[in-house]
N, C-alpha and C positions, 0 to 999 in steps of 0.2 A: 374628629370622630369619623367623618366621611373618608378621610385619607387612610386611617388606620384599619377600617373595616375590610377593605380589599386585601390588605397585607395579611390579616388574620385568616381570611378565607382562602388565600392563595394555595396553602398546602393541601387543603381539603379538596379544592377544585382540581388540583393536579394529581389527586389520588394518594397523597402522602400525608398521613396523620402526624401531628406533632409528636416528637419523642420526649420521654421524661428526661429530667436533668438530675444529676447527682451533685449533692453538696456535702463533700466529705471533710473530715478534720481528724487531727490526732491530739492525744493528751499532752505530748511533749514534742515541740519542734526542735529543741536542742537538748541533747543528752551529753553530759560531761562525765568523763572517766577519770577518777582520782585513784589513789593507791588503795582505797577501801571499797572500790566499786565491785559489787558482787552480782551485777545484772540489774535489769529494770523491766517493769511491766508496761507495755505500750497499749493504750486504749485507742482503738480506731472506731470512729462513730460518724454518723451523718444522717442525712435525710434524702428521700426520693421525692422530687417535685414533679408531679404529674400535670399534664396540660389541663387547664380548667380548675386546678387546685383540689382535685378529688381523685380517689382511687378508681380506676376503670372497673366496671362490672362485667362479669361474664368472660373475662380473660384469664388465661393461665397465670398462676402465681409466679412472681419473679424470684430470682436468686441473686445473692450478693457474693462476690469473690474479691478478697483483698490480698494483694501481693506486695510484700515488703522486700526490696532488693538493696543490697549494698553495692558499692562501686566495683566494677569489673577489674580483674587483674589476671596476668598470665600465670599459668600453673603448669608444673611439670609433674606428671604422675608416673611413678616407677612401679614395676611389678617385680616382686621377689620370687626367686625359685631356690629350692634346696638342692645343692649339688655337693655330693660327697659329705653330707652331714652339715654343710655350711650354707647359710642363707646369703645369697648374692643378688645384686640388681641384674635383672634380665631385660625384658622389653620395657619401653617407656613411651609415653604419649604426651605431647605438649599441647596445651590449650591457650589461645591468645586472649580470650575474653570470658573467663568464668566469673560469675558473681561471687563476691567474697561472702555474701550472706543472702539467704533466700528463705522466706517464710510465706506460706499460703494459708489463709483462713477462708472457709467457705460455709455457706448455709447447708450444703449437702456435699457428699463425696463428689469430687470434681468430675469423675467419669460418668456420673449421672446427670450432670448439668450441661456439658458440651461434648461434642464428638472429638475424635482424635485430631482431625484437621484443625478445628478451632483452637484446641489446646496447643498445638504446635505454633499457630500464628501468634497467639498472645502469650506463649510460654507459661501456660497454666498447669502447674504441677512439676514435680522433680523429673518425671519421665519425659517432659517436653522442653527441657532447657536446651537452648542453642549455645553450645560451648565453644564453637569455632575451633575445631582441631587444626593443629599446625602441620599435620602430615596426612598423606593420602593412604590411610590404613583401610583395610577391608571393613565392611559394615559390622561383622561379628567382633573383630578386634576393637573397633571404636565403641561398640555397645558394651563390651567387657570393661574397658577402661573408664567409660562414663559412669557405669554402675559402681565401679570401685571408688571414683572420686566422690560421688554422691554418698556412698556408704561411709567414707571417712569423715565427711563433713557433717553427716547426720549424727555420728557418734560424738563429734565435737560440739554439737548443738548449733551449728551454723546453718544447716539446712533442715527444714521441718515443714510438715504439712499438718494442718489442724482442721479436718472435716467436721462440719456441724459446729464450728466455733463461732460462727456469725449468727447472732440473734436478730430477727426481724420482728418489729412490733407494729401491729396494725397495717402491715404492708407498706409502711412509710419510713419508720425510723429503724436504724440498724446499729449494731455495735459488735465489736470483737476485741479480744485480748490476746496479745502475743508476748512471749517472753524474749527479751533481749539478753543473751548470755554474757557472762563476764569477759569472755574471750572475743567479743565482737570487734571487728576491725574499725578503724576510724575512717571518716569520710562523709560524703554526701549520699544519703539514702533516699529512696523514693517509696512512697506508699500509694499504690495504684488500686483504685476501686472499680470493679466492673459490675454493671447491672445487666442481668441475663434473663431472657425469657424464651422458652421453647428452643433452647440451644443457640440463640442469637444474642450477640452483644448489642444492647440498646444504648448504653451510655458508659462513659469511662471518665475518670477524673484522677488527678495526681496531686499529692502533697509531698513536699520535701522535708527531710529530717536530717539535721546535722549532728553527727556523733564525733566528739573531739575530746582530746585529753585536756586536763586542767591541772593547775598547780605545778609542782616540780616535774611531774611526768610530761607535761606539755613542753616545758623548757628543754628537757632532755631530748624529746622527740624532734623538736625544731632544730636543736643544735646538731643532732645526728643527720638531719636532712639537709640543712643549709650550710653547715660547716663540717663536712664529713672528715676532712683531714685533721682539723684541730680537735674534733671530737675523738678521733682515733688515738691521737697522740696523748690527749689527757687521760683517756681510758688506760692506755699502756702505762703511763706514769703513775697513775693511781694503783694499778695492779702491782707494779714494782715496789712502790712505797709501802703498800699494805703487806707485801711479802717480806720486805726487810724488817718492818715493824714486828711482824709475827715472829720472825727468827730471833730478833733482839729480845722480845719478851720471853720466848722459850729458853734462851740461854740464861736469863735472869732468874727463872723459876727453879 
């Protein structure tokens, strides 16, 4: 007891109050995609552990922000223009590390929780994503292409924001629900939770989520990835065989 007491008092003597700790979790650590997969609902929940085991009095209320990200991937965004009545590809922009999936849930609108600088540091919000452009385009062109990419993926359900989707109970427990669409890519996802007060991030914690194919879809995906040449030859052979079979049946009818 004599040894532990100075350790507990050290942060107070140095003017640094102990910070709260987040204990997050998710309802599904593994999501399997089969032929009948139509999407999933992901529950993100957890608790805030305050020093001394009790909620501080007289302090501003805290906010919770949860960000679910999919694996990053290179993306080529093309802009179409109408020339002589025909839509053709014009300018394009390449991104080397755009998240394949991005979802944000917060207890309040994110612009009311943190300022623009903090949003950019932690990539909180679709307007603060760091997409790593592959060319040195002007800021206006870069902003136009980034907005286009975000708009495309929002329509596909792969990028979304859910303000006020996080419910905080008694200032200690929290939960949020996010929808995983049927077109979600496979890979290792992260669910990162931020505890914020007065615009400052007090604590953060991460949980991993694995989304993978199962059954025959998993076999096909692995074959295409690991044995691409054999997979291509089999696909061509099947196409030729089905075409000949369809022709033979048509002649018999």
